[in-house]
N, C-alpha and C positions, 0 to 999 in steps of 0.2 A: 275196441276194438271196434266200437259202432260207425266211426268216424273214417277208416283207411278207405281212402279212394273217394269218398264221397264226393268230392270237389270235380271228379272227373265225372261223376256219371251222366252229366247230361251233354258233355263236352262233344261239339260234333265234329270235331278233327281223329284224323288216324292217331291209337294208342302209339304207334312208335311214335308218332311225331311230338306225344306230350309226354311220354314218362321218360325218354331219353335224357332229356335239357333236365329234367323237375329229378330225379335222381340222380343222377351226373354219372351216368353210363354212357359205353359208346353201342354203337348202332349193332354190332358183331355179336358179344354179350345178349343183347335186348330181345334180339331175333331168335338167338339159341336159345334162353330160357321162354321165351314166350313159344315158341314148338313147342319144349319139353312137355310145359305146363300141361298148353293142348293135349299133347297125346294122353298125358298120366292122369290128368284131369277128364278128359272128354267133351270139353269144353272148347268154344270160336272164341278168342279174343280181338275184336277189330276197332271197336265204340265204347263208348262210355256206357252206352247201356248194357255191354257185354259183362262188366265190371258189374251192375247191381245186380245183375242176373246170379252171381256168385256166394258160394254159405258163406259165411261171417270164418269159419274155418279154412276156406279156399282163400280169402281177403287175406289174412292172416301168415298162410304160406306166400303168397303171390307178392305181401309187401316185403317182408321178411327176406327173400330173395334180391329185389329190386333193388333193396334199401342199402344192399353190402357195401356200396363204395360210399356215401355216405353214413354209415356207421363205422367203417371202418378209419374214415378220415377221422372222427370222433374219437374212435381209440388210440392211435396214434396219437395225436395230439394229447390226451390224458397222456398215452406212456413219456411222452418228452418232457412233462413235468415233473417227471422224475428221474431223468437221464436221458442226455442226447443222444439220439440214434444215427445219425450221419456218419457215413464212416463205418459202420457197428455193425455187426453179424443178429437181427435178429431172426426170429419163428415164432409163427402162426400152427400152433397145433389146431388139426381141425380146421382147415380154412378154409371149407366151404365155397363159397363162391371167388372168393381172391380178394375183398374188398381191402381187410388190412394190408397185405401181402403188397399191393397196387401201390397204398395211400405210403404204406413204407419206403418201398422205392422211388417213386417219388422224391419222396426225402431228403435219397441219400442211402438210403438203408441196403446194404445187403441183406436183401429180405428172400425168407425164402417160406412157403409154405405147404405144410403135408396136409392128406387128406385119405382117408380109406375108402370112399367112394367115391368111385372113378366118375359116375356121371357127373358128379360136382365136380370132380378135379377136369374134366371135360369143359366144364364151363366155366369154372378160373382161368383156363389157359385162353378162352378167348375175351374173358375181361382182359387178363395181361395185354394179352394181342393190342385192343384197341388203345393202346396207350403203349403201344409199340416201345412195353420194357420185356420183351422175350430179351432174355440175357442179363439182366438187368435183375429180373425178378425170378428167384427156382421155384419150382410146383415139383411136387414129387408123390408119388403114390407111395404112402405111407404106413402102415400099421402103430401108429404111439405106444402099443402096448410089448415091442418087439422088443426082447432083453438086448443087451448089446446096440441098441439103435444112436449112443451118440458116436461108436464106432465109423456109423457111416454118415452122420451129418457133421458130425464137432459139435463145438459148445459155443454158444451164444451170450448178448453182452445183455438182452432180452424177450422175453418167450411172453405170447400170450397164448391164455387157455380156455377161454370163453365158451359156455354152453356143453362142455365138451364130459367132464367128470362124470354126468348122467347117463350118458350114453355109454360106456364103455362096460367091459365087464368083469375088472380086477379094477377099482379107482388106487388099489393101492400099488401097481403096479405101474401106474399112470404116473404118478406122484412120485414114485420110486427113479420113472424116466425122466423124468421133467428136473430134476436135480442132476441127475448125468448129464442131463443138456445143459445144462446152466452153467457158464464158468463164475469162477470164484466169483464174489461182489459183484453177480450177476441179478438181473431182473425178474421176475415172472406175477406177471398178471392175472388172476384168473378170475371168473366170474359163473357162479355155479345156482341153481331154480333154490330155493325152500319149498318144500314139500308142505309145510305147513302154513304158509300165510294164506290166510285168509282169501285174498284176493284170488291166489292159485286153487284155492280150494274150491271153491266158486267156479272157476271155468281156469282150465291148465294153459298153459303156455306157449303147449305142443298141440294139445288136440282141439282148447276149449271145452272141454269135457267135468261136468262136475262132478267132482269127489273122487275125478282116478289117483290124484296124489297120494292116498289115503290108502292104497290096494295095495296088496302084495303086488308082484311082478306078475306073477299065473294069471290075477284075479284082474288086474290091470289089462293083459292081454284079450280075456273073452269081453272085455267091456270094450275096447276099443276098436275090435274086430268085428261087433256087432255094431257100431255105429260108423265102420266106414271099411267095409267090407273090401279085401283087396289090398289093402295098404298093410304095410311090417308098423308090430309096436318096438321103434328103436331105442326105446330108453331104459336104462337098464338098473341101477338101484338109486335109490334118496340118499345122503347122510346128513345127520344134521352138523350144525356149525363146527359143535367141540371136535367131531371127530374129521373134521376138515382141516382144523385149526392143528389138530394130533397128528395127523398128518404130513404138514409142511415140517412141521418140528420134529417130527423122526426123523427126515429125511434132509435133514441140515438146512433147512431153510426157516427165519423167522418171518412170520407174518404178520400184518396188520388190516384191519378191519376197514376200509374206506369208502366212502360214500358210493352208490352205484349212477353209472354216468345219465342212465332211461327209469331208472327204478327206487326214487327215492324213499327213506322209512315214514311212513304216514301218522302222523300226529296222534297218541294213544286215545285223543277226546274223537276219534273217526271210529275207535273199535263197534261201538255199539252200534252205529247205521250199517259197517261195512257187514257185519253180525246179521241183522236184519235183514241186509240183501240177501246175505247165504242161504238165510232160511224160506224166502219166497222164492230162491231159484231152485227149491230143494221141492218146493212146493210145485213147481213148474214141472218139474222131472218127474215125478213120481202120476202125475197125469198125461204124462207122451205115452204117446203109442212108439210101438216097433224095438221096446228097448226087452229083455228076454227078460221074462219073472223072475231068474234066479239073478240076475245084474242087479235090481230095479231094488231088491229084497236086501240086496249085501250093498247098494250104493245109500238106503236111506238107513240102512242102520248105520254106516260107520258117519258119514255126513252127520245122527243125531247125535252122535258120542264124542264126536268133537265140537259141534254145536254146545252140548252140555259140560263139556272140560273147560273150554277157552271163553266161556260165560262165567263157568265157577273161577276160573284165576283172574278174570277182569274185577272179578269183585273184591278180589281180596288184594288185589296191588295197591301198593303204596306207592313212596315215592321211591327216589335213588336207584340202585342199580336193578333193585325188581321189575322197578316202573320201563328202565331201558330195556332187560332183558322180557320182558311180555312182549314192546316194541320189535326187538330186534325177533324175536321167533314167531308169532304174526301177522306183525305189520311190514314186514319186509317180502319183496319176493324177492329179490336175488341177492345174494352176498357177493360180496366183491371183497377181494384179498390185491396183496400185495405184499411180495414176501422179496427178500436176499438171499440169499444163498451165503451164508457163514465160511 
């Protein structure tokens, strides 16, 4: 994350002049999101120097939002490798800022996005309006866990559900609803973070915090609130790889693991270096001020235990399936699945 926005730090132009074309977003969405971000983060964003003054976590959040259309285009390109979307119904669960819905609608799909966060939904609506897709791209306030959701939305030939499963209160109900929303033979694309990834233990993908993915939820809330006062911890529970596979199968979907668009599985030879980086990050964390003693001791213990365990497994790993199992468990930041409804 260190190089996010770096090319804009010394840019003399107004940010709205350069960020819109770069991220392929329209003026309505860009203006609305920057105003929201300024309010939420108590910052001012006018020039490149304002980006340089943001924290790493703030840059990560800002980049994620502004890249919605570029990420959406990449996702739709990926989905169309498995089946065409033109003229077919497509649903993005947890559509966020609407990038995938915009991309699908522009390809001729009957695109629908559902979102449970009203602020994000309003921003997605601004994104849709920028491309004059109102009426072609449907956005709805809808809880993805609500029973009988298929009666309200119908069924779809393709569904995407990325970075959603770790945020809901009931992952089993989410998968049950995904299966109900899929037409027979339909395809769902799901991406979920791996809590045991060495890189994510060093810096998680939601807050950039060391060790938070190793904690129980009540512990993670205490940790996050101490570092980001006034913000919510909106992460539910992380499941392991086999648990996700079992959920697909339980609800009549045949999954297969595919490469992530942005997060390839790292080579096993990189494990020692990544573990060393994690140990160094732990040393920096241990010397930080502003971390409550209770949180510091908990994170130190959990990360130290993790380091011992992973190093021990690495020393014993051989070849074949054991080697690939180690890579998938510790060297893969996100697991990506494509599943077909039987």
